[in-house]
C-alpha positions, -999 to 999 in steps of 0.1 A, spaced: 76 -18 677 103 -42 664 128 -17 672 118 -7 706 149 -17 726 175 -14 699 185 22 714 187 11 750 206 -21 741 233 -1 718 236 29 740 240 2 771 266 -16 755 290 12 756 291 8 792 309 -28 784 346 -10 776 334 17 802 334 -13 829 363 -31 816 387 -1 816 374 9 851 380 -28 863 412 -32 848 428 2 846 426 18 886 446 44 879 424 59 855 390 55 874 391 90 891 394 106 854 367 83 841 341 92 867 348 129 865 348 127 827 316 105 823 296 130 846 308 159 828 292 144 794 261 131 816 245 162 810 249 165 773 220 137 770 199 165 773 208 178 742 189 150 723 159 174 713 185 191 693 186 162 666 155 144 672 137 140 647 160 162 624 189 137 626 172 105 636 142 92 656 153 65 672 125 41 691 130 44 730 119 35 764 85 45 771 83 64 738 103 93 752 121 102 723 91 106 701 69 125 729 94 150 742 124 147 721 143 134 756 153 98 764 170 78 792 190 62 763 209 93 755 222 101 792 238 61 791 254 67 759 269 104 767 279 87 802 296 60 787 317 73 760 329 104 780 350 82 802 360 54 774 373 90 750 390 106 780 413 75 790 416 57 757 449 71 747 465 69 779 454 33 785 464 20 752 499 39 750 505 32 787 507 66 799 498 80 829 489 116 843 512 141 852 512 177 860 518 210 839 549 227 853 540 260 866 569 277 844 547 264 813 512 278 827 526 311 826 535 308 789 518 339 769 497 314 751 481 303 781 465 339 783 438 323 758 434 290 781 397 292 792 387 307 756 402 275 741 383 255 763 350 270 757 355 272 721 331 242 712 307 251 735 301 285 725 304 278 689 276 250 685 246 274 697 262 297 667 264 272 638 231 254 651 210 280 634 229 281 598 205 258 575 222 225 576 214 193 598 223 201 633 250 170 633 269 191 610 268 220 636 281 196 662 308 181 640 322 215 632 320 229 666 341 197 677 366 203 649 370 241 653 372 236 687 404 216 684 422 239 669 426 266 697 431 238 721 461 225 703 474 260 701 471 265 737 484 229 744 507 219 716 513 190 738 482 177 734 482 171 699 493 136 702 464 127 727 438 146 705 449 128 671 456 92 683 426 93 706 402 103 680 415 76 661 412 52 687 376 61 694 366 60 660 376 25 659 354 15 689 325 36 679 326 21 643 327 -13 658 297 -6 677 281 10 647 288 -21 627 274 -43 656 242 -24 654 237 -28 617 245 -64 620 223 -70 647 194 -49 638 189 -50 599 173 -22 585 177 0 617 198 24 606 178 32 573 147 34 593 158 56 623 185 81 607 173 108 589 193 100 557 176 121 534 187 154 549 222 140 553 250 137 528 237 105 517 269 86 520 271 50 535 301 35 541 300 -3 546 262 8 557 269 34 580 263 68 576 292 92 570 281 116 595 283 90 623 318 82 613 330 120 614 315 125 643 330 94 659 367 109 653 357 144 660 339 136 694 372 114 705 396 142 688 384 171 714 374 148 745 407 128 745 427 161 756 400 179 773 405 168 808 443 172 805 437 205 792 413 217 820 429 202 848 465 214 837 477 175 833 495 162 809 503 123 798 535 110 809 553 75 805 544 49 831 
């Protein structure tokens, strides 16, 4: 099969910036590990998207046989660690601690609910009559709203982090398009999507990139009661 190893190579390529960030910024290593390990199990969601959203040839043809594949775990692990620290790395920030006074403000009474919104929304939105990628995107974007209401200080992390991750993700997606001509047209279920291609890239992938970066750039700080401060 001509495209048999493309998904493996593309998912593994995200490990390159992961390793680079891990090597050059040791102060962010604990966050990268925790964020990547938290994201790793989301590789189990691949059967939700295969073949409705896409149907990539995979190692041992696992995606076609079971819906699961090894590549999804590599991909999830890598993008989790990257998105979690990108904002702080680029803007030269470090982790500070939210003060006890701040933690006891009234809006934090919704703290756990705000964190849970994207995970609760997705299974609900999934059953609407649309492609599952739209359920995922909507859950991420809508989940960002209560996160900002609960932690307004994370708005910059999330918006800028979303843009930064969008840039990296789009660069890798362009690399995929140029290195494997015809792969996107064959693997993505374009007829069931918007059909909008920007420089040959599915619009849905670009929106996913920003929405994932949006929610994940502030998730660690939100969950652990940390905030980004100047180094």
